[in-house]
ROMAR-594888 format. One record per atom (N, C-alpha, C): x, y, z. Coordinates in pm, whole numbers, plus 50000, padded with zeros to 5 digits. Each point is the difference from the previous one (the first is absolute). Layout:
XYZ ...
REM end
This chain:
513371844178893 498674994549965 500114984749991 499004992750061 500044985449997 499614994949862 500344987449974 499684993849872 498494999849977 499254997350108 498534999649988 499445013349957 500505010950064 499515013449967 500385003949858 501204995849952 500455003249864 499084993449897 499644987450028 499104992849908 498645006849996 499515004250122 498715007050006 500035013149921 501145007250011 500135012849929 500004997949849 500724989849954 500064997149857 498634995949946 499314991850081 498674995449959 499045011749989 500125008950100 499145011950002 500225008649876 501295001749960 500315008449883 499424993949874 500134986449990 499484993249883 498495001749990 499324998450113 498545001850001 499655014349964 500805009350048 499775014149972 500035002849850 500974994249929 500085001749853 498744994949933 499564988250042 498814994349938 498755008150032 499955005250122 498855008250038 499935012949917 501175006249985 500045012449919 499584997049856 500544989249944 499664996249863 498514997049988 499444992950103 498584996449998 499135012550003 500395009850082 499245012550006 500025007549867 501165000049934 500115006749870 499124993149896 500024986550004 499184992449906 498525003250021 499565000650127 498615003250030 499645014049948 500935009450018 499755013649953 499895000549848 500854992449933 499954999549853 498684994149953 499524989750071 498714994149966 498895010350014 500085007850108 498915009150034 499925012249909 501135007349983 499935012349919 501255002649917 500804989949980 501195001549915 501025009150064 500835006349917 501105008450051 499495012950063 498715003249980 499455012150062 500064999150152 499934987750051 500024998150145 501315004950061 501085000049922 501305004250053 500065015250020 499245007249919 499975014550018 499135003750120 498954991850024 499125002650114 500634995250131 500734988649989 500624994250121 501484997649973 500825010549999 501424998549969 500744990950099 499434998250120 500674991550100 500124985749953 499134996049903 500084986449948 501384996849943 500665010349947 501304997949935 501175004050089 499715003450125 501075005150086 501094989650027 499604987250002 500984989450026 500324991849875 499705006049883 500224992749874 501484998849968 500424987849965 501354997949949 499924989649888 501134996149949 500044990949886 499344986650032 500224995150124 499434987050039 498475000750004 499485010850056 498545001750008 499425000949858 500655008149913 499515001549862 499994986649928 501024991950025 500074986749939 498844991350049 499695000750131 498904992150055 498675004449939 499865013049975 498765005149939 499844994249860 501055001249918 499924995549860 499904984849990 500514993050102 499994985349997 498684994450050 499185008250062 498754995250057 499094994649890 499704987150000 499194994049894 498575005149997 499555005950110 498625005150003 499875013749933 501155006849981 499965013149936 500054998349848 498985004849928 499994998449852 501255006449937 500524994049891 501195005449933 499865014849960 498785004149962 499815013949960 500195009350119 499574995650117 500225007950121 501475000550036 500704988749975 501454999850022 500695010549913 499565000749874 500595009749907 499705014350045 498785002250048 499625013450047 500895004250118 500194990750093 500835002850118 501465002549959 500504992049907 501395001349953 500225013649933 499065003949915 500135013049931 499945011650100 499194998350103 499935010350104 501365001650068 500644988750029 501325000550065 501065006349909 499904997249868 500975005749906 499835015249989 498765004350005 499735014349983 500115007850131 499874992950114 500075006550131 500994992550090 501295000949969 500984991950074 500305005350140 499455011850038 500365006050129 499714991350121 498874992350005 499804991650117 501024988750009 500554996749886 501004989549990 501385005750031 500864992350060 501385004650017 500715000449865 499484992349906 500515000349863 498874995449907 500175002749872 498954996049906 499994984849986 498944994249939 499894985449988 501284993749945 500484989750068 501244993549961 499754989149897 501074993049960 499904989849896 499074988750042 500114996050127 499154989050048 498525003349984 499645012550032 498605004149990 499535000049855 500885004249908 499664999749857 499734985749954 500874990850043 499864986049958 498744994050061 499705003550124 498784995150066 498765004449922 499995012949957 498855005049923 499914992949865 501154997749935 500014993049872 499324986450012 500304992850110 499424986750018 498485000750017 499515010250073 498565001650019 499315003749869 500625008949923 499425004149872 500004988449900 501034991750010 500084988349911 498854990350030 499694998250129 498894991350038 498705004849937 499865013249989 498785005749942 500075001149848 501094995149941 500205000649854 500025014449949 500405009250086 500085014249960 501425002949951 500304994949878 501375000549949 500445014249963 499055008449961 500355013849964 500605007250121 499394998050120 500535006450121 501304993450045 500144986949973 501264993350031 501145006749923 499755002749872 501015006649917 500345013850057 498995007350045 500255013350058 500924999150122 499714990450088 500814998550122 501424995849964 500144991149903 501354996049957 500755011749939 499275009049934 500645012149947 500555008850112 499255000450114 500515007650114 501344994350045 500094986850004 501244993450042 501125002949902 499704998649870 501035001349897 500555014249990 499165009950029 500415013949979 500425007450127 500114992750109 500435006150127 501324993750043 501055008150005 501334994850034 500024993250136 499155004850094 500014994050134 499254986750005 499224997049895 499234987649997 500564989749901 500615005249891 500484990849896 500984990050060 499774987349969 500794989450061 500104988249905 501034991650011 500084988049916 498754991550017 499604993349893 498764992450001 500014989350109 501174994450031 500074989650103 499585005650136 500325012750026 499595006350126 498495002350004 499455003849885 498565002549992 499244987050024 500444989349933 499334987150013 500114994750144 501115002950067 500204995150137 498995005850098 499385011149965 499035006450089 498604994049987 499844991049905 498704993449985 499884989150106 498905000150072 499794990250106 499664986549940 500754989850039 499804986549945 498644994550037 499414992649907 498784992750028 498735008149991 500115012749969 498795008449997 499565003649859 500734995149902 499675003549861 500014987749911 499295001049890 500014989149903 501394998649940 500384988049951 501364997449951 500445009449888 499055004949920 500355008349884 500285014550037 499805003750128 500115014050037 501405005649976 501024992850045 501385004849984 500335001549852 499564990349921 500235000449856 499365012449937 498735002550041 499275011549945 500625013150048 500405000350128 500625012050055 501275003549921 500844990049976 501255002349926 499715004649858 498984994149937 499655003949862 499575014649995 499175004050096 499535013950001 501145009750034 500894995950089 501145008550033 500935001549879 500154989149925 500815000249876 499435010449902 498685000249987 499365009549908 500125014450050 499895001750131 500145013450058 501385005649971 501034991950023 501375004349972 500185002849850 499374991949917 500095001949854 499385013349959 498785002650050 499315012549965 500795012250046 500724998550111 500805011050053 501415000749942 500254991349901 501324999249935 501124997050101 499654992950106 500994995450098 500454986049958 500754999749890 500294987349934 500844990550086 500965005350074 500844991450084 499174993650111 499075007750058 499134994550104 499104989149941 499515002449878 499154990049935 500784987149976 501245001349956 500844988149979 500214992650132 500135007550111 500144993950131 498814991350035 498795004749966 498794992250024 500004987449912 500395001849873 500074988749907 500954989350055 501185004450047 500994990650055 499424992350119 499315007250089 499424993650118 498974989549960 499155003649903 498954990749957 500604987549936 501075002149920 500654988649935 500614990750105 500735005650097 500664991950103 499004993250092 498835006550019 498994994450092 499064990449930 500184998149869 499154990849926 498605005249978 499815013150008 498695005949977 499745001449850 498764998649959 499665001249859 500105014649956 500715002349890 500175013649946 499075001649881 499165010250005 499005002549896 500645006749879 499834994049881 500605005849880 499425013849970 498735002150036 499395013149972 500725011250073 500424997150123 500765010050075 501365002149937 500594989249950 501315001149933 499885008149871 498874998549931 499765007849878 499955014950032 499325003350111 499955014050044 501425005250026 500824991650061 501395003850031 500815001949873 499854990849904 500715001049872 499615012849926 498705003150000 499535012249932 500565012550066 500074999850134 500545011650072 501475002149966 500764989249995 501435001049964 500165005049857 499144995249910 500085004149859 499695014949985 498965004550072 499645014349993 501135008850052 500774994950095 501125007750058 501304997949923 499894993149885 501174997249915 501084992350076 499544991050085 500934991450075 500004986049936 500384999549871 499884987549926 500994989450047 501155004150052 500944990250056 499364992650115 499365007650091 499324993950115 498774992149955 499325005349899 498804993449948 500354986249943 501034999649918 500454987349941 500474990450110 500795005450095 500524991750109 498884994450087 498975008250029 498904995350083 499214989149929 499825001549868 499284989749926 500744986750010 501335000649989 500794987650015 499814994250140 499905008650102 499764995550137 498644992950009 499015005649931 498674993949998 500074985849946 500734998749890 500124986749937 500714990450094 501105004450062 500774991650091 499194996250124 499125009250044 499194997450120 498744992049969 499884995749874 498854992149956 498665007350018 500065013449986 498755007649997 499264996149873 498704998250010 499224996649881 500135011549900 500804997649894 500345010649904 499244998049870 499395010549949 499234999149877 500605009049891 499394999649883 500465007949887 499885015050030 499105003750091 499785014250027 501205006450068 500534993350102 501185005650068 501224999549908 500124989449920 501114999049905 499955011549900 498825003149950 499865010349897 500315013950055 499695002350128 500345012850063 501505002349993 500764989750035 501475001250000 500525001549858 499464992349908 500435000849860 499735014049944 498845005550032 499675013549953 500985010450056 500314998950128 500955009450061 501384999049939 500464987649975 501324998049939 500035005749859 498934997949925 499945005249862 500045015249998 499285006250094 500005014650006 501385005550035 500814992050070 501365004150033 501004996349890 499514993849892 500884996049890 500664986550021 499654993050108 500594986950029 499164989149934 499935000749865 499094991249927 500464985550003 501314997849988 500504986350001 499774993550136 500185007750107 499744994750134 498534996450015 499125008549943 498564997350004 499674987149925 500604998449882 499764987949920 500534987750073 501165001150064 500564988750075 499084996150116 499425010250065 499104997250111 498774992449951 499475004149886 498854993049944 500344985549972 501164997649939 500424986349969 500174991750127 500585006450103 500214993350129 498674995550061 499005008849993 498714996950059 499214989949916 500225000049870 499384989949914 500484986150043 501304999050031 500554987350048 499364995650131 499475009650076 499344996950127 498494998049981 499575000449876 498604997249971 499105012149993 500575012250006 499185012149991 500115005649859 498914998949924 500015004449861 499665014949990 500685007049909 499675014349980 498615001349939 499335011150031 498725002849936 500195011049895 498915004549941 500105009949893 500605013150050 499755003450127 500565012450055 501524998950010 500484988250041 501464997850008 500625001849862 499414993449901 500545001149864 499935014349948 498885006850026 499885013949954 501115008750058 500324997550127 501045007850068 501344998049931 500354987549970 501294997249937 500025004649854 498904997949928 499945004549860 500205015049993 499325007350088 500135014550004 501445004250028 500664992750090 501405003150032 500914997849880 499774989049927 500814997349881 499725010249889 498745004449989 499655010249900 500765012950028 500025003950128 500705012450037 501494999049972 500564987950001 501434998049972 500284997249853 498905000449919 500134996849856 500614986249978 499644990750089 500554986449995 499004991049929 500194999049868 499084992149917 500034985350040 501194994850030 500154985850037 499204997250128 500155009050099 499294998250126 498505000349983 499495009449918 498565001049975 499484987149939 500694995249898 499554987849930 500064987750089 501004999350088 500084988750094 498804999850093 499645011850050 498865000850090 498704996249928 499865004549876 498794996849924 499904985049974 501154993549972 500004985549979 499634992750129 500555004950112 499704993750129 498525001550035 499435011649970 498565002150023 499184990049919 500414998049876 499294990649913 500104985950055 501204996250046 500214986650056 499174997950126 499825010850079 499204999250122 498515001749973 499675001549870 498605001449956 499305011950067 500755010950010 499445012350056 499615009549888 498775004750002 499535009349898 500455014250033 500195007949896 500395014050021 498875007550072 500395009050087 499035009050063 500055013549928 499155009250043 500015013449940 501365006650020 500624997450116 501325005950029 501064994249905 499924986849975 500964993749907 499935006749865 498785001549949 499825006349870 500545014350001 499725007250106 500455013950008 501535000949995 500674991050074 501475000050003 500564996349863 499404989949936 500484995749869 499775010649893 498925007550015 499765011149906 501115010350012 500375003150123 501095009550022 501304994549941 500234987050015 501204993449948 500095001349848 498904996949932 500005000749853 500115014449951 499395009350078 500145013949958 501465004550009 500694996150106 501415003650015 500834994349886 499554988749945 500704993849887 499555005749867 499105010050004 499525006349877 498954991849928 499394990150068 499034991149935 498595004150040 499555011449950 498675005150036 498914990749951 500234992849888 499014990549948 499794988650100 501104995650065 499894989450099 499205004750121 500135012750032 499235005750112 498514998749970 499625003849880 498604999349961 499504985549998 500874990849955 499624985849997 499724994850141 500885003850092 499834995750139 498715005850059 499715012549965 498795006550051 498764992849948 500024996349872 498874992849941 499884985950060 501164993350016 500014986450057 499444999950142 500355010250073 499545001350138 498485000450005 499415008049913 498555001350000 499324987549946 500664993349902 499464987649945 499924989150106 500955000350094 500024989950107 499095003750116 499275010849983 499035003750101 500585007150120 501235004549988 500615007750110 499645014549980 499215005150091 499505013649987 501125010050025 500225008449904 501035010450015 499475010950092 500765003050104 499595010850090 500575013249950 499735010750075 500435013349957 501525000949992 500714992250083 501465000649999 500574993949871 499394988949955 500454993949874 499705009349884 498795005549998 499655009549894 500975011849999 500315004950119 500915011450010 501384996449944 500464987650028 501314995649949 500014999949847 498944994349940 499954999249853 499835013949939 499195008450063 499855013849953 501355007150005 500714998350111 501315006450016 500994995349894 499994986949972 500924994649900 499715005949862 498725001149966 499645005749870 500355014849993 499855006950114 500385014250003 501495001849977 500794990950058 501455001249986 500474998249857 499294991749922 500404998249860 499245009449907 499195009050060 499335010249919 498724995649935 499484988150038 498744995349940 498835005150084 499725012849987 498995006450082 498584995749963 499804996449873 498674995449958 499614987550077 500944990650009 499764987650074 499865002850150 500805009150051 499955003350143 498635005550038 499465008849917 498685005850031 498894989849980 500184990849904 499014989449981 499934991250126 501164996850057 500054992150123 499405007750117 500235013050002 499435008450107 498484999749993 499455000849878 498554999549983 499464986350042 500744989449963 499604986350036 499984998350152 500985005750064 500114999450145 498775006150068 499645011949956 498875006950062 498674993349967 499904994349878 498774992949961 499764987750087 501094994050051 499884988350087 499705003750143 499855012950024 499675004550135 501215001650091 501204998749942 501215002050081 500295015050012 500535003850114 500285014250023 501475002849975 500335008949906 501415003249974 500665005750126 501274997050017 500755005450113 500805012249955 500645006550093 500855011449965 501154995549910 500444987350018 501074994649913 499514998349856 498734995949985 499434998649865 500015013549929 499505010150070 499995013549941 501435004949975 500884997050095 501395004449985 500654994349875 499724987049972 500574993649880 499495006649873 498695002849996 499425006449882 500525014349982 500085007250110 500505013849992 501435000149952 500814990750050 501404999149955 500064996849851 499114991049956 499994996149858 499645011549908 498935007450034 499595011149912 501015011450005 500655002050115 501035010450009 501194996649910 500394987350001 501124995949914 499625001149853 498714998449972 499535001449862 499765014649963 500215009050097 499835014249975 498555004550000 499094991450051 498585003450000 499635006550134 500415012350017 499855006750128 498545003450033 499195002249897 498575002750023 499354987550059 500374988249944 499474987450052 500434997850144 501235004250032 500504998750138 499145008250096 499645012149958 499185008750086 498604994150019 499454993849895 498674993650010 500064988450099 501074992049991 500164988650091 500125004650145 500695010950021 500165005150137 498665004550057 499185006349917 498675004250045 499154987750035 500084989749916 499264987650024 500494993450129 501304999850017 500624994050118 499535007050128 499985013249997 499575007750117 498524998050028 499214998349895 498564997750019 499744986650067 500984990649989 499894986950064 500535000350144 500415011850044 500455001350139 501494998450022 500774999349890 501464998650013 500665013749990 500915002650091 500775012449995 501204998349909 500415010949938 501204999949915 501224999550093 500824989749983 501194998750085 501235005649931 501124999350068 501235006049946 500454993349871 499814986749994 500414992749878 499255005349879 498715002150014 499195004849887 500355014549967 500235008250103 500455013749974 501294999849918 500954991750040 501274999149928 499814994749858 499064990649986 499694994649866 499515011049908 499115008450052 499475011349921 501115009849964 500825003350099 501115009449976 500924994549892 500314987150011 500894993749902 499364999949861 498684997649997 499294999749871 500025013749932 499725010550076 500045013549943 501415003749955 501004996450080 501395003249965 500444992849873 499564987449986 500374992349881 499435006449874 498885007450015 499395006849887 500525014249985 500945004050086 500555013449993 499075010550060 498974995550076 499025009250058 500455003450143 501085007550010 500625002950129 499095008250092 499305009849946 499125008450083 498924991550066 499404990849923 498974991250056 500594991150109 501244995249976 500664991550098 500245007650130 500425012549987 500275008150119 498715003150076 498885001349927 498725002150066 499604987950084 500244988149944 499694987550073 500904999050123 501265003849983 500944999750113 499505009150113 499505011649964 499495009450101 498814994150075 499084993549926 498844993750064 500464988750092 500984992249954 500534988950079 500545005050134 500735011049995 500585005750123 498925005750091 498945005749940 498885005250080 499294988850075 500014987949939 499364988450062 500894993850109 501185005850020 500874995250107 501034989749958 500134997449869 500994990449952 501345006949976 501084993050030 501345005449980 500454998049855 500705009849946 500604998549868 501224991050015 500004988649933 501094990450017 500924999749879 500964990750002 501004999249892 499344997149866 498924992150001 499314996849874 499405012749940 499395008150085 499395012649952 501055008949935 501095002250073 501065008749948 500574994549869 500194987049995 500594994449878 499055001049881 498704998350026 499025001349891 500055014149940 500045010050089 500055013949952 501315002949927 501114994850056 501305002049935 500024993549862 499434987949989 499954993149870 499145007749902 498895005850050 499145008149913 500735012249948 500805006250087 500815011549957 501004995849893 500564988150016 500974995049900 499364998549863 498764995049999 499304998349873 499835013349928 499885010850078 499875013349942 501365006749981 501054992350027 501395004749989 500305011650095 499275000250110 500265010050104 500914993550105 501234997449959 500924992250082 500375006950132 500185013049996 500355007250123 498864999050102 498765001349951 498854998850090 499924985850059 500294990149915 499954986050045 501024997750113 501215004849977 501044998550104 499605007550126 499395011649982 499565008050114 499034992450089 499054992749939 499034992350077 500694989050081 500954993349936 500694989150070 500905005250110 500625011449979 500855005850105 499145004950117 498805005349968 499065004150106 499614987950084 499774988849933 499654987650070 501094996250101 501255000849957 501114996450088 500125009950116 499775012949971 500065010250106 498954997750108 498884993649961 498944997150096 500284987350080 501154994149977 500394988350079 499574986749943 499414999949880 499614987449938 501224993549936 500184987350025 501164992849946 499744996249855 500885004249908 499794996549859 500124984949978 499134994549918 500064985949968 500574998049860 499984987749953 500614996849871 499315007749886 498685002250012 499275007149894 500435014649995 500165006250119 500435014050005 501385001749939 500944991250040 501365000849947 500004997749848 499194990449955 499954997049856 499485012049922 499035007050056 499475012049934 501085010749987 500765002050108 501105009949995 501064995949898 500324987149995 500984995049902 499485002349858 498694997649981 499395002049870 500085014749956 499745009150096 500085014349969 501415003849957 500994995750076 501405003149969 500404994449864 499524987749971 500334993849871 499405007849884 498765004550017 499345007649894 500635013749981 500585005150108 500725012749989 501414997949945 500364987449976 501344996949947 501095000150105 499605000950127 500985000550110 500224985950054 500754991949925 500224986150039 500864998950126 500845009950021 500835000150121 499125000850125 498965008649993 499065001350112 499174987250017 499634994149887 499244987450004 500794989350072 501284999049966 500874989950061 500205002850149 500115013150034 500175003650142 498774995950082 498815002749945 498764996350067 499884984950015 500454992849896 499964985350003 500864994650114 501185005850018 500884995750108 499465004250137 499375011850005 499475005150127 498874991250051 499124995749910 498884991650043 500504986850057 501074994649942 500554987550051 500655001950137 500665011650017 500615003150131 498945001050109 498815004849962 498935001750098 499174987350019 500474989149938 499334987250019 498774998049914 499805008649898 498864998749910 500454991649880 499414988449984 500424990749894 499395004149867 500835002649898 499465003649869 499214988449940 498925003049929 499234989549933 500265000449850 499294991949926 500254999149856 499685013149930 499025007650053 499665012949939 501165009850017 500644999650116 501165008750025 501104997049899 500324987149987 501044996049905 499645003949857 498744997449962 499585003349863 500075015049974 499705008150103 500075014549985 501435004549973 500954994450075 501415003449981 500524995049866 499634987649967 500434994249872 499505008449884 498735004450008 499445008449893 500765013149987 500385005850114 500765012549998 501354998449933 500724989250033 501314997549938 499874996949852 498984992049963 499814996549859 499675012449916 499165008650056 499625012149927 501205008749969 501004999350090 501225008049981 501144992049938 499684988149947 500994992049929 501054993550088 499794999450130 500994993950092 499604985550023 500274991749899 499534986250001 500784991250097 501275002950018 500804992050093 499415000850140 499675012250044 499415001950133 498604993550008 499275000749888 498644994349997 500054984950017 500934993449927 500124985450010 500494995750139 500865008150060 500484996850135 498835000250099 499135010049985 498835000850086 499084988049980 499864995849873 499184988149974 500574987850070 501344998549995 500654988650065 499845000850152 500115012150055 499815001950145 498584996250041 499075003949916 498604997150027 499764984850003 500594992949904 499874985449995 500644993650122 501135005750044 500694994750119 499145001750125 499115010149999 499105002550112 498764991049994 499954991249900 498874990749987 498845005449920 500215011449931 498935005849918 500184996049854 498904996749935 500044995549861 499715011849908 500905002949904 499755011049905 498654998249931 499225010749992 498684999149939 499955007549867 498795002149949 499825006749871 500635013850001 499855007250111 500535013750007 501535000149999 500604990150066 501474999049999 500504998249858 499414990149931 500444997149863 499725011649905 498835006250016 499655011049910 500985011650014 500425002950123 500995010750022 501334996649936 500444987550018 501284995749941 499935000349847 498874995549946 499825000349854 500055014449949 499315008950071 500025014049961 501425005750007 500734996350105 501385004850015 500904995349888 499884987449961 500834994749890 499665007049869 498725002949978 499605006949878 500535014349998 499965006750118 500555013650010 501484999949969 500694989150038 501444998949977 500334994849861 498964997849917 500224995549864 500344985349991 499594992050098 500304985650000 498704992149992 499365001049882 498704993449984 500114984750007 501174994449960 500174985450008 499894995250146 500625007850092 499924996650143 498575001450049 499305010049944 498605002250039 499144988249958 500244994949879 499234988549950 500284987650084 501264998250043 500344988650087 499215000550130 499935012050057 499245001750124 498514997549977 499525004649884 498604998249963 499654985149993 500874992349936 499794985549988 500154992950134 500895005250084 500214994150134 498735001450084 499295010949979 498745002050073 499034988549971 499904996349872 499104989149962 500414986950067 501324997650001 500524987750060 499674999250149 499945011750066 499725000450143 498515001450031 499184999349895 498565000350020 499435013750027 500765010549967 499535013750021 499325005149874 498845006050018 499225004949885 500395014449968 500465002249875 500385013649960 498765008849986 500135012650036 498895009449987 500275010049888 499135010049985 500155010049894 501335007450009 500405002950124 501245007750020 501214991849955 499984987050032 501134991349962 500134999249849 498874996849931 500024999149854 500445013349939 499445010850052 500315013249944 501495003050010 500614996950115 501435002750020 500854992649898 499704987049979 500814992049905 499785004849857 498735002449964 499705004549863 500685013349971 499965009250097 500655013049980 501514998249983 500594990950080 501454997549992 500404994149867 499234990149955 500314993749871 499805009949885 498925007750008 499715009849894 501105010449991 500495004350115 501065010250005 501254995249928 500264986950006 501204994449935 499714994949860 498765002849951 499674996249862 499684985449982 499754992750107 499694985749990 498494998349986 499515004149882 498565000749977 499324986450000 500674989749946 499384986749993 499694994950141 500985001050089 499794995450137 498975008750072 500035013049970 499065009150064 498574996749959 499784997549870 498664996649952 499544986550054 500944990550014 499644986950055 499465001350143 500695008350077 499555002350137 498685007850003 499855008949902 498755007749989 498814990549979 500184990149912 498954990149975 499724991750126 501084996050069 499844992450126 499225008150103 500305012850004 499355008950098 498495000349977 499595001249873 498575000449970 499354986450026 500714989049969 499474986650027 499794997750150 500825006750079 499884998750147 498875008650055 499315007149911 498885008450044 500425013550054 501245004049973 500515012850048 499885010449890 499715012450037 499785010649902 501225009149987 500655000149883 501165008949980 499555014650002 500865008950048 499675014349998 500685006949883 499845013149991 500535007649886 501534998949991 500674998950114 501474999249997 500454987649923 499264988950017 500364987549931 499835001949849 498865005649958 499765002149857 501085009149940 500285010950066 500995009549949 501394993849992 500354991750102 501334993949999 500124989749889 498914992849974 500034990049892 500195006649864 499285011249982 500175007549874 501435005049988 500545005050113 501385004950000 500994989049972 499704987650046 500934988949978 500104996449852 498895001849927 500034997149857 500925009849927 499935012850038 500905010049939 501454997050035 500244996150126 501374997250044 500564988049926 499134990049973 500464987849932 500345002949854 499215009049932 500265003249859 501285008249984 500215008950098 501205008449991 501244991850034 
REM end
């Protein structure tokens, strides 16, 4: 073939492509994709080049381009292959011209989720025809692709887009970075989240308190509180001041760690930054004071909040109601509940749950049933937590049959009997001294494949101790540790009480020392058991030393503590000391029982003889 003929042939082919594309465009104008079903010959010579010419035709509206593209995706048979990457990018550019960003995102999703199309961003950008788009197009394309990868949790691909934009000097939108940070946080990828934030700062992305607070919140939830605080300080040096949400996040983290110093530092910093407390701040501080046993401070904060005009929402009311329920102040809890409803606020299932838990602990089971009826009338279903609360309440009152009836209803509703349920029933059996039945329930639980937790093991240890089988108690204590279940202070106190009751004080003190080595602080129950043990062993002087040590450590003695010491002193004829403690007991507002009166009378006879 001569050179002239070759050129003519090439020219002819080129014209042929344009003619085919022109005919398709005319058909789309006339009747859309329906024309292809009527005249299939229109697509007989269709290939990637022709499709590109169709989508690139400036006379064809972008919506028609999208219609044609979707037709090709759904009917790839006329094509030798489905639309390629170039065709996707061509459509993206047309849709961008029409400001149809929602469809741009859809097309980019096709690219991101198809292994045959997914490609490095540099390859995608290279397919954009120079000079046909506004300067911001590449920047916007990369931003949208970054978000698509983020939504699809394709984090490495998203980072690739970020890298390209940084190297190319394109502006990176902080809002898109915030979406990326949130996605990493939701996936518990805090290492990557923290690292990406540092990349943002290094790349001079316009960074605000909002993106900083996202990272701080994620670090706090992972227990990396010091790292979160350091990040805040670092950003303050860069001129980004924390807002009330940032402070609330850190204060809450310090509260959960019982870090009084940290809480106070944050409060001082808030004051220095002239930031007023929000409803969340007050709610967190109320929880903090309650954990410290300062219920009066909780009420002060609640009053202060309202005085400052900060409207308490249902969540704040629920928190204060819950706190009052935990300390047994049900009168105040119900008053707050009435106040809540009078303000037009709608109680949540958590509000009802707190009240039901409170009345159950107070043994007011009739009130619990009334609350459940009210709760259901408001459209709330009884959940497993409330079922378990009721079961526990009945068991605590020794009403095992009622508890078992609730358990049956719970199972009928499709809820599984869990470790809490079994332990509540076992504890109820213990109160009735039905120890074999209690053990039977816990063994049934294990047979069903439920893993015993620290509460279950502690209940079994308690049963063995009450049966006087300290060897079994000790075996269970060692078994729970072998299974990776960490004993808590209740477990230790249960064992200590068992040894003290049987006069084995050496073993009891060793357990107390072990408990302290584990970072647990002996409480009223620990001391009361040891005091009782010393009195049983006839060592009232040691009991008095422990009694006085409690005061030095800020522990408040209860009726049981006073009774144990008075009985011990009376037994040894030390009537003067016994009567002195009796007077102290009444001054403390505690009511002595008949055993105290009888022992005091007995001490007078012992002293005369």
